[in-house]
N, C-alpha and C positions, 0 to 999 in steps of 0.2 A: 399794211394799209398807211400812208402818209396823212400825221397831223388834220391837215388841212381834206384830203378824202372822206374822211370820219367825221371833221365839222360838216360837210359837204352833205355825205350824205342824214346825218343825222341831223341838221337844219336846214339845209339847204333849200331845202320846199316849203317849212312854215317861214322862215322870216322872207324869200321871195311871193309866199300869199301875201304876211302882211305888210311890204314893201308896194305888192301889186296897187291892193287895197289904198293904204293910205296917201304912197305919193303917185300912183300912174306909173311904174315901173310895170318893163314883163320881165317876165322868169328867167328869162336870160339875161338881162339887164341887174336885174338884182344879183341873184346868185353870181355872177361877175363878179362884179361890187364886193362880196363875201369874200369869195375866193382869191380877190384880188389882194383886200387889206388884210386876210391870216396871216400869213409871215411878214408883215410888214409890225403888227404888234408883235410877235415873235421876236425880230428883230430887234425892236422896243425895251420887250422886254428882257431879253439879252445884255445889250448897256447898262439897263437900270441894277438886272446883279451882276455884272463886272465892278460895279461903281459902288456895292457892299448892300446893296439895300432890297430889304427881306423881301421878297415876290408876294411871298402872301399876303401878308398883310396892307405891300402897297394897293394889289389887286383889287382887294376886301373893299380899301377906299377908298377906289371908285366907283360902285357900286356896284361891281361885278357878286353871283352868286348863283351860286349853284342851282339854287332853288328856285329864283326866279324863271331857271330855262321851263319849265310847266306851265308860261302864262308870258309868254313870247310881248302880251302890248304892255308888259307893264317897260319893258326898255322903249320900247315907240312912246309912251303920255310923259316920262323922266329926260327925256333926251335933250333938251334944250339946260341939261344941266352941268352935261359936260362938254369943254371944249372944244375945238377942233385937231387941238395939239393931243386928244385923250388925254388929258388928266397929264402931259408928261410926257407921256408913255414915246411919242413924235417930234412932240413940241409941234409948236406954232406953222412955222416957218413949214416943217414936211410934211404939216398936218395938209397948206393948201397944193406943196408938189405933192400929199396922195391926192386927193381932193382931185386937184387934174390929171393927176395921171387914170385911172379912175374912169375920171367922166370918157378921157382917150379912148379908153379899151372896151366900156358896155355900150358907148352911146348916148349916157344921159347928160345931161347938161352939167357944169362945172358946178352950179347954187345946190342943185341936185344931189350932185355930191357932195359940197359941205352939206347940208341938210342930213342926208343919211351917217358919216361916221362915225357923230355924238352917237349914234343909234348902235351901231352896226359896233364897234370901239366893246361894249361893254359886252354883248351876245360873244361874244367870242373871245374876253376876258372867265365871263360865268364857261365855256363851255371847259374853256383848260384850267381851269380848277375842277371842274367834274372830273377828267380828266386826271388829272396830278392826286385830286385822292381817289381815284379807285387804284392806284399807284401805294400804298401804302408805304413801300421802301423795304430794305433790312438794315441789319446792323450798320453793313459797310456799304450801303447805295441809301444817298437819298429821298424823300417823299415828297409829296406833294407838289407846286408848278418846279421846283430846282428837277423835281426826275424831270420831268417833260423834257424840262430847257436840255439838261445834259443825261442826254438817258443815256448813254456810256460809260457815266462815274468818271470821268478823264477832266475834270473841275475845265474844259473845254467846252463855250455852247456852240461856237462855231458850227463845229462840225455838222453840230447832233441837228439845229434848226434846217443848216441847209439840207440835209439828206428828209426831216418831216417835210419837207419841201418840194425836194427834186426827185423823190422816190417816188410820189402820184405819178408825174409826168413823165419818168423813165418806163413808168407802168402801160399809161396811157397811148405811149408814144409818139406823146405831144412835144413839140419844142419849149422851153419855159417860157421864150419870149418874152414880153413886156414881166411875167410875173420876176421871171429872170434876174431882168434886169434894176427889176426894184430892189429887189430882194441886197444882189450886188452891192447897189447904190447907200443902199441904210446898214448894211454889215459891214462896209467898207469904210467906215467911218463912224468913229466913237465919242 
């Protein structure tokens, strides 16, 4: 199961419920936004890792934490503290492009997409932290977020991130569509 599929299985419903209550989105719109954003976040973390950034510390500095997943309301209440660029993960320009792409894919307005990106980014990062902590690593393998980003331990994360995203698409018989386009856009440039 890909990271995105696992994220959707575990958090898709609860996140959709919160976005329905707070923003008036349908369940499909909310889940579509979460599903579309996850590979972009993975791509942003890939770039940070390639720049030599300690991704575990970086993610914690953005307010992510696996303990916060127990009560999603906290992510919604403090969303104004994170910018559209996700604290530098995707950057402001790409944050705007991401908001536009998510709005187009899900049928929500661009202003709503701009508003929910700072909510969804720490949720995705927190779940990524949780998954990374579950993989403690071995003496020859990294642990934490680096283990998630570089699943096969070859030092290259692009192939692993693409695999995490596209594995679920192949299993479900769906074409990559917008997700594949967004992923290739963000991963094709440093």
